[in-house]
MIDOSE-1310 file (N, C-alpha, C; in nm, 2 decimals, decimal comma, always signed):
residues 236
esav	-1,81/-1,21/-0,80/-1,78/-1,18/-0,66/-1,68/-1,06/-0,69; -1,70/-0,98/-0,61/-1,58/-0,84/-0,57/-1,54/-0,84/-0,45; -1,43/-0,76/-0,46/-1,38/-0,70/-0,30/-1,34/-0,53/-0,31; -1,35/-0,48/-0,21/-1,33/-0,33/-0,20/-1,20/-0,34/-0,10
vdpv	-1,14/-0,23/-0,11/-1,01/-0,22/-0,02/-1,01/-0,09/+0,03; -1,02/-0,02/+0,18/-1,04/+0,07/+0,25/-1,16/+0,16/+0,17; -1,27/+0,07/+0,17/-1,42/+0,22/+0,10/-1,46/+0,34/+0,20; -1,36/+0,45/+0,18/-1,40/+0,53/+0,29/-1,51/+0,63/+0,23
epkk	-1,55/+0,63/+0,07/-1,63/+0,67/+0,04/-1,78/+0,55/+0,00; -1,81/+0,51/+0,10/-1,94/+0,41/+0,11/-2,00/+0,40/-0,02; -2,13/+0,53/-0,02/-2,17/+0,53/-0,11/-2,15/+0,53/-0,25; -2,04/+0,55/-0,28/-1,98/+0,52/-0,44/-1,96/+0,36/-0,46
ilpy	-1,99/+0,27/-0,36/-1,97/+0,15/-0,38/-2,08/+0,06/-0,47; -2,19/+0,10/-0,38/-2,33/+0,04/-0,40/-2,36/+0,07/-0,54; -2,37/+0,16/-0,63/-2,40/+0,21/-0,76/-2,29/+0,11/-0,88; -2,20/+0,11/-0,79/-2,07/+0,03/-0,88/-2,14/-0,09/-0,92
lrer	-2,17/-0,20/-0,79/-2,18/-0,32/-0,78/-2,29/-0,33/-0,88; -2,39/-0,24/-0,87/-2,53/-0,28/-0,92/-2,52/-0,24/-1,07; -2,45/-0,16/-1,10/-2,42/-0,14/-1,28/-2,39/-0,26/-1,36; -2,28/-0,35/-1,23/-2,19/-0,45/-1,29/-2,27/-0,60/-1,24
glsl	-2,34/-0,61/-1,18/-2,41/-0,75/-1,14/-2,32/-0,81/-1,04; -2,22/-0,72/-0,94/-2,12/-0,79/-0,87/-2,19/-0,81/-0,73; -2,17/-0,91/-0,66/-2,20/-0,95/-0,48/-2,04/-0,90/-0,43; -2,05/-0,79/-0,32/-1,94/-0,79/-0,27/-1,90/-0,89/-0,16
kyil	-1,78/-0,97/-0,18/-1,73/-1,06/-0,09/-1,65/-1,02/+0,03; -1,58/-0,96/-0,01/-1,49/-0,91/+0,08/-1,46/-0,76/+0,10; -1,45/-0,67/+0,24/-1,39/-0,54/+0,26/-1,24/-0,56/+0,33; -1,17/-0,54/+0,24/-1,04/-0,53/+0,27/-1,02/-0,41/+0,35
tths	-0,93/-0,44/+0,44/-0,89/-0,32/+0,52/-0,76/-0,32/+0,57; -0,68/-0,21/+0,49/-0,54/-0,21/+0,53/-0,51/-0,21/+0,64; -0,57/-0,07/+0,77/-0,54/-0,04/+0,89/-0,64/-0,02/+0,95; -0,62/+0,03/+1,05/-0,75/+0,08/+1,14/-0,76/+0,28/+1,16
hadh	-0,66/+0,30/+1,09/-0,68/+0,46/+1,06/-0,82/+0,47/+1,01; -0,90/+0,61/+1,03/-1,01/+0,62/+1,01/-1,05/+0,67/+0,85; -0,89/+0,70/+0,82/-0,90/+0,72/+0,69/-0,90/+0,61/+0,58; -0,88/+0,51/+0,64/-0,89/+0,38/+0,56/-0,98/+0,32/+0,62
aggn	-1,02/+0,27/+0,78/-1,12/+0,21/+0,81/-1,27/+0,24/+0,80; -1,30/+0,41/+0,76/-1,39/+0,48/+0,83/-1,52/+0,47/+0,80; -1,52/+0,38/+0,66/-1,66/+0,37/+0,57/-1,70/+0,23/+0,60; -1,61/+0,18/+0,69/-1,67/+0,01/+0,70/-1,82/-0,05/+0,72
slll	-1,85/+0,04/+0,83/-1,96/+0,06/+0,89/-2,11/+0,07/+0,81; -2,08/+0,18/+0,77/-2,17/+0,23/+0,68/-2,20/+0,16/+0,55; -2,11/+0,13/+0,51/-2,12/+0,05/+0,37/-2,18/-0,08/+0,43; -2,15/-0,13/+0,53/-2,27/-0,27/+0,55/-2,35/-0,21/+0,61
qllq	-2,40/-0,09/+0,66/-2,56/-0,08/+0,68/-2,62/-0,03/+0,51; -2,57/+0,02/+0,48/-2,61/+0,02/+0,33/-2,62/-0,10/+0,22; -2,51/-0,18/+0,25/-2,57/-0,37/+0,18/-2,67/-0,40/+0,25; -2,65/-0,39/+0,38/-2,82/-0,47/+0,42/-2,94/-0,38/+0,36
adga	-2,96/-0,24/+0,36/-3,07/-0,19/+0,33/-3,12/-0,24/+0,21; -3,04/-0,30/+0,06/-3,01/-0,27/+0,00/-3,03/-0,42/-0,03; -3,02/-0,52/+0,05/-3,08/-0,68/+0,06/-2,96/-0,73/+0,04; -2,85/-0,69/+0,05/-2,72/-0,75/-0,03/-2,66/-0,86/+0,07
pkpq	-2,62/-0,95/+0,05/-2,50/-1,01/+0,12/-2,46/-0,95/+0,22; -2,38/-0,98/+0,32/-2,31/-0,92/+0,41/-2,15/-0,94/+0,37; -2,07/-0,90/+0,32/-1,96/-0,95/+0,32/-1,86/-0,96/+0,42; -1,74/-1,02/+0,42/-1,64/-1,05/+0,55/-1,55/-0,91/+0,54
vcgg	-1,57/-0,87/+0,65/-1,45/-0,72/+0,69/-1,32/-0,79/+0,73; -1,21/-0,81/+0,64/-1,11/-0,86/+0,68/-0,98/-0,73/+0,72; -0,91/-0,74/+0,83/-0,84/-0,64/+0,86/-0,71/-0,72/+0,98; -0,61/-0,67/+1,02/-0,52/-0,73/+1,09/-0,52/-0,71/+1,23
gskv	-0,62/-0,61/+1,30/-0,64/-0,62/+1,44/-0,80/-0,59/+1,48; -0,79/-0,57/+1,63/-0,94/-0,56/+1,66/-1,01/-0,42/+1,64; -0,92/-0,32/+1,60/-0,92/-0,20/+1,59/-0,96/-0,12/+1,47; -0,97/-0,25/+1,39/-1,01/-0,19/+1,23/-1,16/-0,21/+1,24
qsvs	-1,23/-0,11/+1,20/-1,40/-0,06/+1,20/-1,44/-0,20/+1,18; -1,56/-0,25/+1,24/-1,64/-0,35/+1,16/-1,57/-0,46/+1,14; -1,47/-0,52/+1,20/-1,39/-0,66/+1,14/-1,47/-0,75/+1,18; -1,46/-0,84/+1,09/-1,53/-0,99/+1,11/-1,47/-1,05/+1,11
rlvs	-1,32/-1,08/+1,08/-1,21/-1,18/+1,04/-1,06/-1,12/+1,03; -1,01/-1,13/+1,13/-0,88/-1,13/+1,15/-0,77/-1,22/+1,09; -0,68/-1,12/+0,98/-0,62/-1,23/+0,91/-0,48/-1,20/+0,93; -0,39/-1,28/+0,88/-0,27/-1,32/+0,95/-0,15/-1,29/+0,81
hnes	-0,04/-1,34/+0,84/+0,09/-1,31/+0,74/+0,09/-1,39/+0,66; +0,06/-1,39/+0,54/+0,10/-1,53/+0,37/-0,07/-1,56/+0,40; -0,16/-1,57/+0,48/-0,32/-1,59/+0,49/-0,34/-1,59/+0,36; -0,43/-1,70/+0,25/-0,48/-1,68/+0,17/-0,65/-1,67/+0,17
lepl	-0,74/-1,61/+0,13/-0,86/-1,58/+0,11/-0,92/-1,67/+0,05; -1,04/-1,72/+0,03/-1,12/-1,77/-0,09/-1,08/-1,71/-0,20; -1,10/-1,74/-0,31/-1,07/-1,69/-0,41/-1,22/-1,61/-0,48; -1,20/-1,49/-0,55/-1,30/-1,41/-0,61/-1,31/-1,51/-0,73
gsai	-1,46/-1,57/-0,71/-1,46/-1,65/-0,85/-1,42/-1,75/-0,83; -1,35/-1,84/-1,02/-1,26/-1,89/-1,00/-1,12/-1,91/-1,03; -1,06/-1,79/-0,98/-0,93/-1,72/-1,06/-0,87/-1,63/-0,98; -0,96/-1,52/-0,88/-0,87/-1,45/-0,82/-0,86/-1,47/-0,73
sirc	-0,73/-1,47/-0,68/-0,65/-1,51/-0,56/-0,59/-1,37/-0,43; -0,63/-1,40/-0,33/-0,62/-1,28/-0,21/-0,54/-1,33/-0,12; -0,42/-1,30/-0,11/-0,31/-1,30/-0,01/-0,27/-1,19/+0,11; -0,30/-1,18/+0,17/-0,25/-1,07/+0,30/-0,12/-1,13/+0,33
lhtp	-0,06/-0,96/+0,32/+0,07/-0,97/+0,37/+0,07/-0,87/+0,53; +0,10/-0,91/+0,63/+0,13/-0,84/+0,73/+0,25/-0,76/+0,71; +0,23/-0,62/+0,74/+0,34/-0,51/+0,71/+0,36/-0,43/+0,86; +0,40/-0,44/+0,95/+0,37/-0,34/+1,09/+0,47/-0,26/+1,10
chtq	+0,38/-0,13/+1,09/+0,51/-0,02/+1,13/+0,43/+0,11/+1,14; +0,34/+0,14/+1,01/+0,27/+0,27/+1,06/+0,19/+0,25/+1,16; +0,12/+0,12/+1,14/+0,03/+0,08/+1,25/+0,08/-0,08/+1,22; +0,06/-0,14/+1,39/+0,10/-0,28/+1,42/+0,00/-0,35/+1,32
dhic	-0,17/-0,35/+1,31/-0,23/-0,42/+1,21/-0,22/-0,39/+1,09; -0,11/-0,35/+1,05/-0,10/-0,32/+0,88/-0,12/-0,44/+0,81; -0,19/-0,43/+0,71/-0,25/-0,56/+0,64/-0,18/-0,51/+0,47; -0,10/-0,57/+0,37/-0,12/-0,52/+0,26/-0,20/-0,66/+0,18
ylve	-0,27/-0,66/+0,04/-0,33/-0,76/-0,04/-0,28/-0,76/-0,16; -0,20/-0,86/-0,14/-0,16/-0,94/-0,29/-0,26/-0,99/-0,38; -0,31/-0,98/-0,49/-0,39/-1,00/-0,58/-0,33/-1,03/-0,70; -0,38/-1,15/-0,72/-0,33/-1,23/-0,86/-0,42/-1,27/-0,91
rpgh	-0,42/-1,33/-1,07/-0,52/-1,35/-1,17/-0,41/-1,41/-1,28; -0,46/-1,55/-1,36/-0,37/-1,60/-1,42/-0,37/-1,48/-1,55; -0,28/-1,46/-1,65/-0,27/-1,42/-1,73/-0,26/-1,26/-1,73; -0,25/-1,21/-1,57/-0,23/-1,11/-1,57/-0,15/-1,05/-1,46
spav	-0,09/-0,90/-1,51/+0,00/-0,88/-1,36/-0,05/-0,90/-1,25; +0,06/-0,94/-1,15/-0,01/-0,90/-1,00/-0,05/-0,75/-0,94; -0,15/-0,79/-0,83/-0,12/-0,62/-0,81/-0,13/-0,61/-0,63; -0,10/-0,54/-0,59/-0,10/-0,48/-0,47/-0,10/-0,40/-0,39
ftgd	-0,25/-0,40/-0,27/-0,26/-0,27/-0,21/-0,20/-0,23/-0,08; -0,13/-0,14/-0,11/+0,00/-0,13/+0,02/-0,11/-0,03/+0,14; -0,20/+0,03/+0,10/-0,23/+0,15/+0,21/-0,11/+0,22/+0,24; -0,07/+0,22/+0,40/+0,00/+0,31/+0,42/+0,13/+0,30/+0,47
tlfi	+0,18/+0,16/+0,37/+0,30/+0,11/+0,40/+0,40/+0,16/+0,29; +0,35/+0,11/+0,18/+0,40/+0,14/+0,07/+0,33/+0,28/-0,01; +0,44/+0,39/-0,02/+0,36/+0,49/-0,12/+0,46/+0,48/-0,25; +0,44/+0,58/-0,34/+0,50/+0,55/-0,44/+0,64/+0,66/-0,45
agcg	+0,75/+0,61/-0,48/+0,86/+0,72/-0,38/+0,84/+0,70/-0,25; +0,80/+0,66/-0,16/+0,80/+0,67/-0,03/+0,72/+0,57/+0,06; +0,72/+0,61/+0,21/+0,67/+0,47/+0,27/+0,61/+0,60/+0,38; +0,53/+0,50/+0,45/+0,42/+0,57/+0,57/+0,51/+0,59/+0,69
rffe	+0,48/+0,68/+0,77/+0,55/+0,72/+0,89/+0,55/+0,61/+0,99; +0,67/+0,59/+1,11/+0,66/+0,47/+1,18/+0,57/+0,53/+1,29; +0,46/+0,50/+1,29/+0,35/+0,57/+1,42/+0,38/+0,46/+1,50; +0,37/+0,31/+1,49/+0,35/+0,21/+1,62/+0,46/+0,12/+1,55
gspe	+0,57/+0,16/+1,53/+0,69/+0,08/+1,47/+0,80/+0,13/+1,46; +0,90/+0,02/+1,41/+1,06/+0,10/+1,41/+1,11/+0,05/+1,26; +1,20/+0,15/+1,25/+1,30/+0,12/+1,11/+1,34/-0,04/+1,10; +1,35/-0,10/+1,19/+1,35/-0,24/+1,16/+1,23/-0,31/+1,05
qmca	+1,13/-0,31/+1,14/+0,98/-0,35/+1,07/+0,98/-0,26/+0,92; +1,04/-0,16/+0,94/+1,00/-0,10/+0,82/+1,07/-0,16/+0,68; +1,21/-0,20/+0,74/+1,32/-0,27/+0,64/+1,28/-0,39/+0,62; +1,22/-0,49/+0,66/+1,15/-0,64/+0,65/+1,06/-0,60/+0,57
nlld	+0,97/-0,48/+0,59/+0,83/-0,49/+0,48/+0,88/-0,42/+0,36; +0,94/-0,35/+0,34/+1,00/-0,29/+0,23/+1,11/-0,38/+0,15; +1,18/-0,42/+0,24/+1,33/-0,53/+0,12/+1,27/-0,66/+0,08; +1,18/-0,69/+0,23/+1,12/-0,88/+0,19/+1,01/-0,87/+0,14
tlgr	+0,94/-0,87/+0,27/+0,77/-0,88/+0,23/+0,75/-0,86/+0,09; +0,76/-0,70/+0,08/+0,70/-0,65/-0,06/+0,84/-0,61/-0,17; +0,94/-0,59/-0,13/+1,06/-0,60/-0,26/+1,07/-0,70/-0,32; +1,06/-0,83/-0,26/+1,07/-0,96/-0,34/+0,97/-1,00/-0,42
lapd	+0,85/-0,95/-0,44/+0,73/-0,96/-0,53/+0,74/-0,98/-0,64; +0,70/-1,00/-0,75/+0,76/-0,97/-0,88/+0,73/-0,84/-0,91; +0,86/-0,82/-1,01/+0,88/-0,64/-1,06/+0,73/-0,58/-1,12; +0,69/-0,68/-1,18/+0,58/-0,63/-1,27/+0,44/-0,60/-1,19
trvy	+0,45/-0,65/-1,04/+0,34/-0,62/-0,95/+0,32/-0,44/-0,95; +0,17/-0,40/-0,99/+0,12/-0,30/-0,97/+0,11/-0,23/-0,85; +0,15/-0,12/-0,81/+0,14/-0,07/-0,62/+0,01/+0,02/-0,66; -0,09/-0,03/-0,62/-0,17/+0,07/-0,55/-0,20/+0,11/-0,41
cghe	-0,12/+0,23/-0,37/-0,14/+0,28/-0,22/-0,20/+0,36/-0,20; -0,26/+0,39/-0,09/-0,36/+0,47/-0,01/-0,39/+0,61/-0,02; -0,24/+0,67/-0,09/-0,26/+0,82/-0,08/-0,17/+0,86/-0,20; -0,16/+0,97/-0,25/-0,13/+1,03/-0,36/-0,01/+1,13/-0,33
ytrk	+0,10/+1,09/-0,27/+0,19/+1,20/-0,22/+0,33/+1,20/-0,34; +0,29/+1,14/-0,45/+0,41/+1,08/-0,54/+0,49/+1,19/-0,55; +0,45/+1,34/-0,61/+0,52/+1,46/-0,64/+0,64/+1,47/-0,52; +0,58/+1,53/-0,40/+0,66/+1,54/-0,28/+0,77/+1,46/-0,30
nlqf	+0,70/+1,28/-0,28/+0,79/+1,20/-0,24/+0,90/+1,20/-0,36; +0,90/+1,23/-0,46/+1,02/+1,21/-0,58/+1,14/+1,37/-0,56; +1,05/+1,48/-0,53/+1,11/+1,57/-0,48/+1,20/+1,54/-0,38; +1,16/+1,45/-0,27/+1,27/+1,42/-0,15/+1,39/+1,30/-0,19
aasv	+1,31/+1,22/-0,29/+1,41/+1,10/-0,34/+1,52/+1,18/-0,47; +1,47/+1,30/-0,49/+1,57/+1,41/-0,54/+1,68/+1,45/-0,51; +1,66/+1,48/-0,38/+1,74/+1,57/-0,27/+1,84/+1,43/-0,21; +1,77/+1,33/-0,23/+1,87/+1,24/-0,09/+1,97/+1,17/-0,18
epdn	+1,90/+1,12/-0,34/+1,99/+1,04/-0,40/+2,02/+1,14/-0,57; +2,06/+1,24/-0,55/+2,07/+1,34/-0,66/+2,09/+1,30/-0,83; +2,17/+1,20/-0,79/+2,24/+1,14/-0,92/+2,15/+1,02/-0,99; +2,01/+1,02/-0,91/+1,93/+0,85/-0,96/+1,86/+0,93/-1,11
advr	+1,91/+0,88/-1,22/+1,89/+0,89/-1,30/+1,72/+0,88/-1,36; +1,69/+0,75/-1,31/+1,53/+0,71/-1,27/+1,44/+0,79/-1,20; +1,47/+0,85/-1,09/+1,44/+0,95/-1,03/+1,36/+1,10/-1,09; +1,48/+1,13/-1,11/+1,45/+1,25/-1,19/+1,39/+1,24/-1,33
akle	+1,41/+1,12/-1,38/+1,29/+1,11/-1,52/+1,13/+1,10/-1,46; +1,15/+1,03/-1,34/+0,99/+1,01/-1,31/+0,90/+1,16/-1,27; +1,03/+1,25/-1,18/+0,96/+1,34/-1,13/+0,92/+1,48/-1,22; +1,04/+1,45/-1,32/+0,98/+1,51/-1,46/+0,85/+1,52/-1,51
rcla	+0,83/+1,39/-1,51/+0,68/+1,34/-1,62/+0,60/+1,34/-1,50; +0,57/+1,35/-1,38/+0,50/+1,39/-1,28/+0,48/+1,55/-1,26; +0,58/+1,64/-1,30/+0,57/+1,77/-1,28/+0,52/+1,82/-1,43; +0,54/+1,69/-1,53/+0,48/+1,75/-1,67/+0,32/+1,72/-1,63
spds	+0,27/+1,63/-1,60/+0,12/+1,61/-1,60/+0,08/+1,61/-1,45; +0,09/+1,76/-1,37/+0,05/+1,79/-1,24/-0,08/+1,75/-1,23; -0,18/+1,74/-1,31/-0,32/+1,69/-1,26/-0,35/+1,49/-1,31; -0,29/+1,44/-1,36/-0,26/+1,28/-1,38/-0,25/+1,25/-1,24
ptip	-0,32/+1,14/-1,21/-0,21/+1,02/-1,14/-0,18/+0,97/-1,15; -0,06/+0,91/-1,05/+0,07/+0,88/-1,07/+0,05/+0,69/-1,04; -0,04/+0,66/-0,98/-0,09/+0,52/-0,94/-0,14/+0,46/-1,02; -0,13/+0,33/-1,06/+0,00/+0,25/-1,00/+0,11/+0,30/-1,04
stig	+0,21/+0,24/-0,94/+0,36/+0,22/-1,02/+0,39/+0,08/-1,00; +0,49/+0,03/-0,99/+0,54/-0,12/-1,00/+0,63/-0,13/-0,91; +0,67/-0,29/-0,86/+0,76/-0,32/-0,76/+0,88/-0,28/-0,82; +0,90/-0,31/-0,94/+1,02/-0,25/-1,04/+1,04/-0,15/-1,01
eell	+0,97/-0,07/-1,05/+1,01/+0,12/-1,04/+1,05/+0,13/-0,92; +0,94/+0,07/-0,81/+1,05/+0,13/-0,68/+1,12/+0,10/-0,64; +1,19/-0,03/-0,65/+1,33/-0,05/-0,65/+1,42/+0,01/-0,71; +1,39/+0,08/-0,83/+1,43/+0,23/-0,91/+1,48/+0,37/-0,82
tnpf	+1,35/+0,35/-0,79/+1,33/+0,51/-0,74/+1,28/+0,54/-0,58; +1,25/+0,48/-0,51/+1,19/+0,48/-0,40/+1,28/+0,47/-0,32; +1,36/+0,57/-0,26/+1,44/+0,56/-0,16/+1,47/+0,47/-0,05; +1,37/+0,48/+0,00/+1,34/+0,32/+0,14/+1,35/+0,23/+0,09
mrvg	+1,32/+0,18/-0,02/+1,35/+0,04/-0,09/+1,48/+0,03/-0,12; +1,60/+0,12/-0,13/+1,69/+0,13/-0,17/+1,82/+0,17/-0,05; +1,78/+0,14/+0,09/+1,86/+0,17/+0,17/+1,98/+0,07/+0,19; +1,97/-0,04/+0,14/+2,06/-0,17/+0,11/+2,13/-0,18/+0,02
esaa	+2,14/-0,07/-0,07/+2,22/-0,07/-0,23/+2,28/+0,06/-0,28; +2,18/+0,18/-0,23/+2,24/+0,30/-0,26/+2,37/+0,37/-0,23; +2,46/+0,36/-0,25/+2,57/+0,43/-0,14/+2,58/+0,59/-0,12; +2,47/+0,66/-0,23/+2,46/+0,80/-0,17/+2,37/+0,80/-0,07
lqrc	+2,24/+0,72/-0,04/+2,21/+0,73/+0,09/+2,27/+0,65/+0,17; +2,33/+0,61/+0,17/+2,45/+0,56/+0,28/+2,52/+0,67/+0,35; +2,57/+0,72/+0,21/+2,64/+0,85/+0,29/+2,52/+0,95/+0,34; +2,44/+0,95/+0,30/+2,35/+1,08/+0,33/+2,31/+1,07/+0,48
agss	+2,30/+0,91/+0,51/+2,29/+0,87/+0,66/+2,36/+0,82/+0,73; +2,52/+0,84/+0,67/+2,61/+0,81/+0,75/+2,65/+0,64/+0,79; +2,60/+0,59/+0,72/+2,57/+0,44/+0,80/+2,59/+0,36/+0,66; +2,62/+0,21/+0,67/+2,58/+0,16/+0,55/+2,48/+0,04/+0,60
dpvk	+2,39/+0,07/+0,70/+2,35/-0,04/+0,80/+2,19/+0,02/+0,74; +2,11/-0,10/+0,64/+2,01/-0,05/+0,61/+1,88/+0,02/+0,72; +1,91/-0,07/+0,81/+1,84/-0,03/+0,94/+1,83/+0,09/+0,98; +1,99/+0,16/+0,99/+2,02/+0,29/+1,01/+1,96/+0,39/+0,93
vmaa	+2,03/+0,37/+0,80/+1,96/+0,43/+0,66/+1,79/+0,46/+0,67; +1,72/+0,35/+0,70/+1,62/+0,38/+0,70/+1,59/+0,46/+0,84; +1,62/+0,48/+0,93/+1,58/+0,57/+1,05/+1,65/+0,71/+0,99; +1,73/+0,73/+0,97/+1,77/+0,85/+0,89/+1,69/+0,91/+0,80
lrkq	+1,66/+0,86/+0,68/+1,57/+0,84/+0,58/+1,44/+0,94/+0,64; +1,40/+0,81/+0,72/+1,26/+0,88/+0,78/+1,25/+1,01/+0,84; +1,37/+1,00/+0,93/+1,34/+1,15/+1,00/+1,37/+1,25/+0,93; +1,44/+1,25/+0,81/+1,45/+1,39/+0,75/+1,37/+1,41/+0,65
kdsf	+1,28/+1,28/+0,62/+1,15/+1,27/+0,52/+1,04/+1,39/+0,63; +1,03/+1,33/+0,74/+0,89/+1,39/+0,83/+0,89/+1,51/+0,85; +1,06/+1,61/+0,81/+1,07/+1,76/+0,83/+1,06/+1,80/+0,66; +1,07/+1,72/+0,57/+1,13/+1,80/+0,43/+0,98/+1,86/+0,37
């Protein structure tokens, strides 16, 4: 059994499943934007034409393309096989229907698929939500996951995010070191990170503890720091 997350290039999925003898149980959609949910319907059509069982299309709202199962915060899906668990984390702000998926397997580090809520060294724009919501998402829901949880986000914005992080927290040695590694290997992927790394290098996860960020925002209130950082990042 298998699951796919935001399969916007559905024609690549079927050969992968065939080669490995996998059946697709879930399409896990992080949110309704077309660059994340836009392949759902075509993938269902391809699976049907191939005679494959129809997977559940999971999402956080009715705007998700072809959604067949609406999921809620902390809802657990039936495991993949006997050991791989999937827990849904509602993280509204970028969109109100945004869901992150925490995947766990005994003996392995967890993984969280964060869509456009948490990027490596950044976060998504607040299209449908508030700084309060993003603080709750990053400091509580995601920030309290195990430090070794691998972070798989929806876009590769890491280098620019780290450049912004270095500009607002110039004395952060962890940010500088990670930026140097990224610049030294410009063609290499930066994903995954880990929650532990993000707590050290992601300014949006450091709004409650970094004196430099609080000085930059002119406030010690994490929500106000979050709002100020997002405004600065939008024009960076």
